[in-house]
N, C-alpha and C positions, 0 to 999 in steps of 0.2 A: 504493500500500500504506500502511496505517495503522501507527501506533506504539502500543505498549502500555506503560503505566506500572504497575508492581506495587509496592505499599506493603506491607511485611511487618511485622505485629505492632507497629504504633505504637499500642499500647493502654496503658491506665493500669497494668495489672499488670506491665508491663516498664519503665515510665517513672516513674510517680507514686506507686504504693503497692502493697504486697504483698511476698511473700517473695522475688520475683525482680526487683523494681523497682530501677532505678538512675537517679536524677534527672540524672546527668551525660549521659544519652542525649538530654536536651533540647537539647544543643548541635547536633544535626543537624536540629532542627525547622525553622529558617529555610530551609535548603537544600531540605528536602522540600516545604515550602510553595512555594518557587520552582519546583520541578519540577512540582508540581500545577498551579500557575497557567499554566505553559507548556503543560502537557498539555491543559488546558481550552481555552486559546487556540488550540492546534493541533488540536483535535478528536481527541485520542488517546482510546483506551479506557483506563479506569483500574480496576484491581482493588485492593482493600484486604483483606488477610487479617487476621482477628481471632482470636487464640488463644482457644479456648473448650473447656473440659473438663467431663466429668461428675464428680461428687463422688468417685467411686471409680475414676477413670481409671488405667489401667496405667502411664501416664507418671509418676505420682506415686511409683512405686517407684524412679525414677531421679532426678527433680527434686522439690524441695519443692512442696507444693500451691500452685497459682497459677491465675489466670484461670478460676475455676469458673463455669459457666454461670449466668446470672442475677445476677452480681455486677458492680460497676462496673469491676472489673479487666478484664473482657472488652470494654469499650467503647473506642472510639477516644479518644485524648487530646483535651482540649477544643479545642486549636488546629486540629484537623483536622475537627471536627464540621460546620463550615459548608460543607465541600466534599463531605460524604458523599452528597449528592444526585447528584453527578457520577460516583459510584463504583459498581461492582458489589462489594458487600461479601460476603466468604466467611468463614464461621466454620470454623476448622480445629482438630481435636482431635489434631493431630500436629505434630512439628517441621518437617514438609515439606509446604508448601501445594500442591506439585505433585500430591500424592497425592489431593487432594480431587476428587471427580467433577465438581464445578461448574467448577473450573479446567481440568480435562482437556477438558471440552466447549468451553470458550472457546478454548483453544489449538489444538484439532483442527479447529475450524470457522472460523478466521480466519487470514488471511495477514498477518503483521506484518513490516515492514521492520526494526524494532528493538523489543526488550523492555528497558525501563529498570527496574532493580531498586533499591529503597531500603528502609531501615528497620532492624530489629534482629532477632536479634543476628547479627553478621557471621559468627561461627564456628559457629553452630548453624542457625537457621532460614534465614538468607540463603544460607549455604554449601550446605545440603542442597537448597534450592530451585534454586539456580543449577546445581548438579551434575546434578540430574534434568532440568532444562530443556535444558542443553547436550547431554546424552545423547539426549534426545528429538529435538532438531534434527539431531544427527549421524546417528542411526539412520535417520531419515526423509529425509536429504539435503535439509534445509530451510535456506535461506540467510538465516536471521534472525540478527541480531547482538544479543548480550546486552551491555548497557551498565550500568556502575555508576559513579555520580558519587562520588568518593572521600570527600566530606564529607557524604554522605547515608546512610551506614551506620555503625553503631556497635555496641559490645557493652559488657558490664558490667565494672566493676572489682571484683576480689576478691583475696584472698590467692592468690598463684601464678597469677593471671589478670589480667595488665596489659592494659587495654583498648587502649591505643595500639599495643602490640607485637602483640597478637592481630589487630587490624584490619589492620596492615601485612602480617602473615603470611598471613592468609586472602584479602586482596585479591590477593596474589601467586599464591596457590593457584588462585583463580578465573580470573586472567589465564592461568595455565597450562592451564586447561580451555577457553580460547578467548574468555572474556569480555573486554571492553575497558573499562578504567578511565579515566575522564576527570575533568577539573577545570573546572567552570563559573565559578570565581572566579579571574580572572587575577592578583589581588593575593596569592593564597595559593600555597603550594608547587605547582610544576608537576608534572603527571603526563602520561600519554599523552593529549594533548589531543584532543578530538573535537567538532567543530562540528555535532552532530546535532540540537541543540535550538533 
């Protein structure tokens, strides 16, 4: 059985520029690159979600305008572009990439041992995706493990939205849903270690 690496919304509009960008999210880029390199070496499937909205998207009633189709905000950050040829890139007009038909086709027609999830934002797009993926596996009695490297997900800092606190809180929430959080950097704080990569 193969593994699947899912990279969520590592696009300019959440990292480098725009109404919802937070350059602090760059701190997870080295770990994500490490995961991508391991995935390529291990012949994993790789999916990269790119947030992409129409100019009058309903989501803009909830969030500030961001990642409008045709803008640089919808594109992968420069550090990941060299890996794009190894990825199935899926544009998503929603906070939950699981809802895209392209991803549903992938997950329904492949048997995966592990699905490794990384990217941003931990409490929105990552959380919604993992929740739906976990429900799908449970409902269909599929024995696939969802894995999250704790230094490969991040969220934005804002008033009343402390990124470090939110990350810890939502990693615990996803653990409670059955995901396994691991740490591939032994010199950093230990978590539920997993030698899957």
